[in-house]
C-alpha positions as CSV (number, residue, x, y, z in Angstrom):
1,M,-28.7,-227.4,-54.3
2,N,-26.4,-228.9,-51.7
3,K,-25.7,-227.1,-48.4
4,K,-22.2,-225.9,-49.3
5,R,-23.4,-224.3,-52.5
6,E,-26.4,-222.8,-50.8
7,F,-24.1,-221.3,-48.2
8,F,-22.1,-219.6,-50.9
9,A,-25.2,-218.1,-52.7
10,F,-23.6,-214.7,-53.4
11,N,-26.4,-213.7,-55.7
12,Q,-28.8,-213.7,-52.8
13,Q,-26.6,-211.2,-51.0
14,P,-24.1,-209.6,-53.4
15,L,-22.2,-207.8,-50.6
16,A,-21.1,-211.2,-49.3
17,G,-18.6,-211.4,-52.2
18,G,-17.0,-208.0,-51.3
19,T,-14.3,-207.1,-48.8
20,L,-14.7,-207.1,-45.1
21,T,-13.3,-203.6,-44.8
22,N,-15.9,-202.3,-47.3
23,W,-18.7,-204.1,-45.6
24,L,-17.8,-202.6,-42.2
25,T,-17.4,-199.1,-43.8
26,V,-20.8,-199.3,-45.4
27,L,-22.3,-200.5,-42.1
28,A,-20.7,-197.7,-40.2
29,E,-22.0,-195.1,-42.7
30,N,-25.5,-196.4,-42.0
31,G,-25.1,-196.4,-38.2
32,F,-25.1,-200.2,-38.1
33,R,-28.8,-200.0,-38.5
34,V,-29.9,-203.5,-39.7
35,H,-33.4,-204.5,-38.9
36,P,-33.6,-207.5,-36.5
37,R,-35.5,-209.6,-39.1
38,Y,-32.4,-209.3,-41.4
39,M,-29.8,-210.2,-38.9
40,A,-29.2,-213.6,-40.6
41,R,-28.2,-211.6,-43.7
42,F,-25.9,-209.4,-41.6
43,W,-24.1,-212.4,-40.2
44,Y,-24.0,-214.2,-43.5
45,I,-22.3,-211.2,-45.2
46,T,-19.9,-210.7,-42.3
47,M,-18.9,-214.4,-42.4
48,L,-18.4,-214.6,-46.1
49,T,-16.4,-211.3,-46.4
50,S,-14.2,-212.6,-43.6
51,I,-13.6,-215.9,-45.3
52,T,-12.7,-214.3,-48.7
53,S,-10.3,-211.8,-47.1
54,I,-7.2,-213.9,-47.3
55,P,-7.5,-215.1,-50.9
56,K,-8.3,-211.5,-51.8
57,M,-5.0,-210.3,-50.4
58,I,-3.2,-213.0,-52.3
59,E,-4.9,-212.1,-55.6
60,R,-4.2,-208.3,-55.2
61,R,-0.5,-209.0,-54.4
62,K,-0.1,-211.4,-57.4
63,Y,-2.0,-209.5,-60.1
64,E,-2.4,-205.8,-59.2
65,K,0.7,-204.5,-60.9
66,D,-0.1,-206.3,-64.2
67,I,-3.8,-205.1,-64.0
68,E,-2.6,-201.5,-63.6
69,K,-0.7,-201.7,-66.9
70,V,-3.8,-202.4,-68.9
71,E,-5.2,-199.7,-71.1
72,A,-8.9,-200.4,-71.5
73,E,-11.0,-199.0,-74.3
74,P,-14.6,-199.0,-73.0
75,V,-17.9,-199.2,-75.0
76,F,-20.6,-197.9,-72.7
77,I,-24.2,-198.9,-73.0
78,V,-26.3,-196.3,-71.1
79,G,-29.9,-195.8,-70.5
80,H,-32.3,-196.1,-67.5
81,F,-33.0,-199.4,-65.7
82,R,-35.5,-201.6,-67.6
83,G,-34.8,-199.8,-70.9
84,G,-33.7,-202.9,-72.8
85,T,-30.0,-202.5,-72.2
86,T,-29.6,-206.0,-70.9
87,Y,-30.6,-207.5,-74.3
88,L,-28.2,-205.3,-76.1
89,H,-25.5,-206.1,-73.6
90,Y,-26.0,-209.9,-74.0
91,L,-26.1,-209.6,-77.7
92,M,-22.9,-207.5,-78.1
93,S,-21.0,-209.7,-75.7
94,R,-21.2,-212.4,-78.4
95,D,-18.4,-210.3,-80.1
96,A,-15.4,-212.4,-79.2
97,N,-13.1,-209.4,-79.6
98,M,-14.6,-207.6,-76.6
99,S,-14.1,-208.2,-72.9
100,Y,-16.9,-207.6,-70.4
101,V,-17.5,-207.9,-66.6
102,S,-19.3,-211.2,-65.9
103,T,-21.7,-212.1,-63.2
104,F,-19.0,-214.1,-61.5
105,Q,-16.6,-211.1,-61.6
106,T,-19.2,-208.7,-60.1
107,M,-20.0,-211.0,-57.3
108,L,-16.4,-211.7,-56.3
109,P,-14.4,-208.8,-57.8
110,D,-11.3,-209.5,-55.7
111,N,-11.4,-213.3,-55.9
112,Y,-12.2,-214.2,-59.5
113,I,-8.7,-215.0,-60.8
114,F,-6.8,-216.8,-57.9
115,M,-9.9,-218.6,-56.6
116,E,-11.7,-219.0,-59.9
117,K,-12.0,-222.8,-60.0
118,F,-13.3,-223.0,-56.4
119,F,-15.8,-220.1,-56.4
120,K,-17.0,-220.2,-60.0
121,K,-18.4,-223.7,-59.8
122,I,-20.1,-222.9,-56.5
123,L,-21.6,-219.6,-57.8
124,S,-22.8,-221.3,-61.0
125,D,-24.7,-224.0,-59.1
126,S,-26.2,-221.4,-56.7
127,L,-27.5,-219.0,-59.4
128,P,-31.2,-219.2,-60.3
129,E,-31.9,-220.0,-63.9
130,T,-33.4,-216.6,-64.5
131,R,-33.4,-213.1,-63.0
132,P,-36.2,-212.4,-60.6
133,M,-37.5,-209.3,-62.4
134,D,-37.7,-210.4,-66.0
135,D,-36.9,-214.2,-66.5
136,I,-33.7,-213.4,-68.4
137,E,-31.1,-216.2,-68.2
138,M,-28.5,-216.0,-65.4
139,A,-25.1,-217.7,-65.6
140,A,-21.7,-217.1,-64.1
141,D,-20.2,-216.2,-67.4
142,N,-22.9,-213.9,-68.7
143,P,-22.2,-210.2,-68.8
144,Y,-23.5,-208.2,-65.7
145,E,-23.5,-204.7,-64.4
146,E,-20.1,-203.7,-63.1
147,E,-21.9,-201.5,-60.5
148,Y,-22.2,-204.6,-58.3
149,A,-18.4,-204.9,-58.4
150,V,-17.9,-201.3,-57.5
151,A,-20.3,-201.7,-54.5
152,N,-18.4,-204.8,-53.4
153,L,-15.1,-202.9,-53.4
154,S,-16.1,-199.4,-52.1
155,P,-18.8,-197.5,-50.3
156,H,-19.1,-195.3,-53.4
157,S,-22.0,-197.0,-55.2
158,F,-25.7,-196.3,-55.7
159,Y,-26.5,-200.0,-55.2
160,H,-25.8,-199.6,-51.5
161,G,-29.2,-197.9,-51.4
162,W,-30.7,-201.3,-52.3
163,Y,-29.2,-202.8,-49.2
164,F,-29.8,-199.7,-47.0
165,P,-33.0,-198.2,-48.5
166,K,-33.3,-195.5,-45.8
167,K,-30.4,-193.8,-47.5
168,M,-31.3,-194.8,-51.1
169,K,-31.8,-191.2,-52.3
170,E,-28.6,-190.1,-50.6
171,Y,-26.6,-192.8,-52.3
172,F,-28.1,-191.8,-55.7
173,D,-27.3,-188.1,-55.1
174,K,-23.7,-188.9,-54.1
175,Y,-22.7,-191.6,-56.6
176,V,-24.9,-191.0,-59.7
177,L,-25.2,-187.2,-59.6
178,F,-21.8,-186.9,-57.8
179,N,-22.9,-184.3,-55.3
180,V,-19.9,-185.0,-53.3
181,D,-16.4,-183.7,-52.6
182,K,-13.9,-184.1,-55.5
183,K,-11.8,-186.4,-53.5
184,I,-14.7,-188.9,-53.3
185,V,-15.2,-188.6,-57.1
186,E,-11.5,-189.4,-57.6
187,R,-11.7,-192.4,-55.3
188,W,-14.7,-193.7,-57.2
189,K,-12.8,-193.3,-60.5
190,E,-9.9,-195.4,-59.0
191,V,-12.2,-198.2,-58.1
192,Y,-14.1,-198.1,-61.3
193,S,-10.9,-198.1,-63.4
194,Y,-9.7,-201.1,-61.5
195,V,-12.9,-203.0,-62.2
196,V,-12.7,-202.2,-65.9
197,K,-8.9,-202.9,-66.2
198,K,-9.2,-206.2,-64.4
199,A,-12.0,-207.4,-66.7
200,A,-9.8,-206.5,-69.8
201,Y,-6.9,-208.2,-68.2
202,K,-8.8,-211.4,-67.4
203,M,-10.4,-211.8,-70.8
204,G,-7.4,-210.5,-72.7
205,K,-9.2,-207.9,-74.8
206,K,-8.6,-204.1,-74.4
207,R,-12.1,-203.1,-75.6
208,V,-14.5,-203.6,-72.8
209,L,-18.3,-203.7,-73.1
210,L,-20.0,-202.1,-70.1
211,K,-23.7,-201.8,-69.3
212,N,-24.5,-200.0,-66.1
213,P,-27.7,-197.8,-65.8
214,P,-26.2,-195.4,-63.2
215,N,-23.6,-194.5,-65.8
216,T,-26.3,-192.6,-67.6
217,G,-25.8,-189.9,-65.0
218,R,-22.0,-190.0,-65.0
219,I,-21.1,-188.9,-68.6
220,K,-18.8,-186.1,-67.4
221,Q,-16.8,-188.4,-65.1
222,L,-16.6,-191.2,-67.7
223,V,-15.4,-188.8,-70.5
224,E,-12.8,-187.4,-68.1
225,M,-11.5,-191.0,-67.6
226,Y,-12.0,-192.3,-71.1
227,P,-12.1,-189.3,-73.6
228,D,-12.2,-191.7,-76.6
229,A,-14.8,-194.1,-75.2
230,K,-17.8,-195.2,-77.3
231,F,-21.3,-194.6,-76.0
232,I,-24.6,-196.3,-77.0
233,H,-27.7,-194.7,-75.5
234,L,-30.7,-197.0,-75.6
235,Y,-34.1,-195.4,-74.6
236,R,-37.5,-196.9,-74.2
237,N,-41.1,-195.8,-73.7
238,P,-41.0,-194.1,-70.3
239,Y,-44.4,-195.5,-69.3
240,K,-43.2,-199.0,-69.8
241,V,-39.9,-198.2,-68.1
242,F,-41.8,-197.0,-65.0
243,S,-43.9,-200.2,-64.7
244,S,-40.9,-202.4,-65.3
245,T,-38.7,-200.5,-62.9
246,M,-41.3,-200.9,-60.2
247,N,-41.3,-204.6,-60.9
248,L,-37.5,-204.6,-60.6
249,Y,-37.7,-203.1,-57.1
250,R,-40.4,-205.5,-56.1
251,G,-38.1,-208.3,-57.1
252,I,-34.8,-207.2,-55.6
253,M,-35.8,-205.4,-52.4
254,P,-37.1,-208.5,-50.6
255,L,-33.8,-210.3,-51.5
256,F,-31.2,-207.6,-50.8
257,S,-32.6,-205.2,-48.2
258,L,-31.1,-205.1,-44.7
259,Q,-33.7,-202.5,-43.5
260,D,-37.5,-202.1,-43.8
261,Y,-38.6,-200.2,-46.8
262,N,-41.8,-198.6,-48.1
263,M,-42.8,-199.2,-51.7
264,E,-44.7,-195.9,-51.9
265,E,-41.4,-194.1,-51.0
266,I,-39.5,-196.2,-53.6
267,E,-42.1,-195.2,-56.2
268,E,-41.3,-191.6,-55.5
269,N,-37.6,-192.3,-55.6
270,I,-38.1,-193.9,-59.1
271,F,-39.7,-190.7,-60.3
272,Y,-36.9,-188.6,-58.9
273,F,-34.0,-190.9,-60.0
274,Y,-35.2,-191.1,-63.7
275,K,-35.7,-187.3,-64.0
276,A,-32.5,-186.3,-62.2
277,M,-30.4,-188.8,-64.1
278,Y,-31.8,-187.8,-67.5
279,D,-31.5,-184.1,-66.6
280,K,-27.8,-184.7,-66.0
281,F,-27.4,-186.9,-69.1
282,F,-28.9,-184.3,-71.4
283,K,-26.7,-181.6,-69.8
284,E,-23.5,-183.6,-70.3
285,K,-23.9,-185.7,-73.4
286,H,-22.4,-183.0,-75.6
287,M,-19.1,-183.9,-73.9
288,I,-19.0,-187.1,-75.9
289,K,-17.3,-186.8,-79.3
290,E,-19.9,-186.9,-82.0
291,E,-18.3,-189.9,-83.7
292,N,-18.3,-191.8,-80.4
293,Y,-22.1,-191.5,-79.7
294,V,-25.1,-193.4,-81.1
295,E,-28.7,-193.3,-79.9
296,I,-31.1,-196.2,-80.3
297,R,-34.8,-196.5,-79.8
298,Y,-35.6,-199.7,-78.0
299,E,-38.8,-200.4,-80.0
300,D,-36.8,-200.2,-83.3
301,F,-34.0,-202.4,-81.8
302,V,-36.3,-205.3,-80.9
303,K,-38.0,-205.2,-84.3
304,Q,-34.7,-205.4,-86.2
305,P,-31.9,-206.3,-83.7
306,L,-29.3,-207.4,-86.3
307,K,-29.9,-204.4,-88.5
308,T,-29.7,-202.1,-85.5
309,L,-26.6,-203.7,-84.3
310,E,-24.9,-203.2,-87.7
311,H,-25.9,-199.5,-87.5
312,I,-24.3,-199.3,-84.0
313,Y,-21.0,-200.9,-85.3
314,S,-21.0,-198.7,-88.4
315,S,-21.8,-195.5,-86.5
316,L,-19.1,-196.0,-83.9
317,Q,-16.6,-197.6,-86.3
318,L,-16.4,-200.7,-84.2
319,P,-14.5,-203.6,-86.0
320,H,-15.5,-207.2,-86.3
321,F,-19.2,-207.0,-87.0
322,E,-19.0,-209.4,-90.0
323,K,-16.7,-211.8,-88.0
324,S,-19.4,-211.8,-85.3
325,R,-22.5,-211.8,-87.5
326,E,-23.3,-215.5,-87.1
327,R,-22.8,-215.4,-83.3
328,F,-25.1,-212.4,-83.2
329,R,-27.7,-214.2,-85.4
330,R,-27.6,-217.3,-83.2
331,H,-28.2,-215.3,-80.0
332,I,-31.1,-213.4,-81.6
333,A,-32.7,-216.7,-82.7
334,S,-32.3,-218.1,-79.1
335,Q,-34.4,-215.2,-77.8
336,K,-37.3,-215.5,-80.3
337,D,-39.6,-217.2,-77.7
338,Y,-38.8,-214.7,-74.9
339,I,-42.0,-212.9,-73.7
340,P,-41.4,-209.7,-71.8
341,N,-43.5,-208.9,-68.7
342,R,-46.6,-207.0,-69.5
343,H,-47.9,-204.2,-67.3
344,S,-51.0,-202.1,-67.4
345,L,-51.4,-198.5,-66.2
346,D,-54.6,-196.8,-65.1
347,K,-55.3,-193.3,-66.2
348,E,-54.4,-191.7,-62.9
349,L,-50.9,-193.4,-62.8
350,K,-50.3,-192.6,-66.4
351,E,-51.0,-188.9,-65.8
352,K,-48.7,-189.0,-62.8
353,I,-45.9,-190.5,-64.9
354,Y,-46.4,-187.8,-67.5
355,S,-46.3,-185.0,-64.9
356,H,-42.9,-186.2,-63.7
357,W,-41.3,-187.4,-67.0
358,H,-42.9,-185.3,-69.7
359,E,-39.6,-184.0,-71.0
360,T,-38.5,-187.4,-72.2
361,I,-42.0,-188.5,-73.2
362,D,-42.3,-185.5,-75.4
363,R,-38.7,-185.5,-76.6
364,W,-38.9,-189.0,-77.9
365,G,-42.5,-188.9,-79.1
366,Y,-44.2,-191.4,-76.9
367,E,-47.9,-191.4,-75.9
């Protein structure tokens, strides 16, 4: 990788693709507490957000009015981190009649139209071939979690807890459970709506496919915004979810964090996040219209992905399955050699997981 492209490695520090105002706001919220060993990251983010500020203003001025006119029709994939949602997200994105938020769009949410030619090539060349936690392919045009874009545009995102882990639980309580003032919730809705509309505007399709684990705890807010949205809930063996989520944090925290962190504390956070998010999900999912909701077991999905996908399209009355069948089939074939990470659990840890998550383990019939 040449030095120019290494310098613009937004994937290493996602906040570097955001706005300077947002970066300073998040810093202030955290008392500017950046550990000395991470000062290089601090200056890198500060420099990059400063550089992108001018093209950002141009892009907003040029496109914002047209973006606001877009009426997006979301299809939400929800479920906990490491529950198999990425595979479904990638697969459904092969439907050419859907828009989605790409990796490039999440990393530079205010600079991906006006500065596309410049930044997209740089980002493409700086991305690793695979994600650090699961060896799934990374590419600028692949679908990605819009939560990164929300975090780059506002302080109202759970992912700021990955950068500032001393407040990780606080960010979760505020921006997944929404234990905040209604004005903050409305501000979050404005930013989220902008991200979704802009993706639809850029790709030219009103129906937008969105995969974002924190949305599992935001059903009430999403239904308020999009009463006719479609929801696909994908769930997986909670024991495997725990091991894989721990692996996720071991992969991203050394890359993203601006503060010291303790993996034992993160483990306790994972137990809390999963339970709190699903408690809220089960409480709110009745708000989704019956015809707009489908629930999928991950283990069934990976055994028969095309059949499961046909069931999803039929249940939600989504069009274009037959038109997209061959593209779906090709993507499934391309993944046949993928080997997921394997994790083992000792008896003590398995008992601990059950003590925290027995509601979902029993509800879904896992052992």
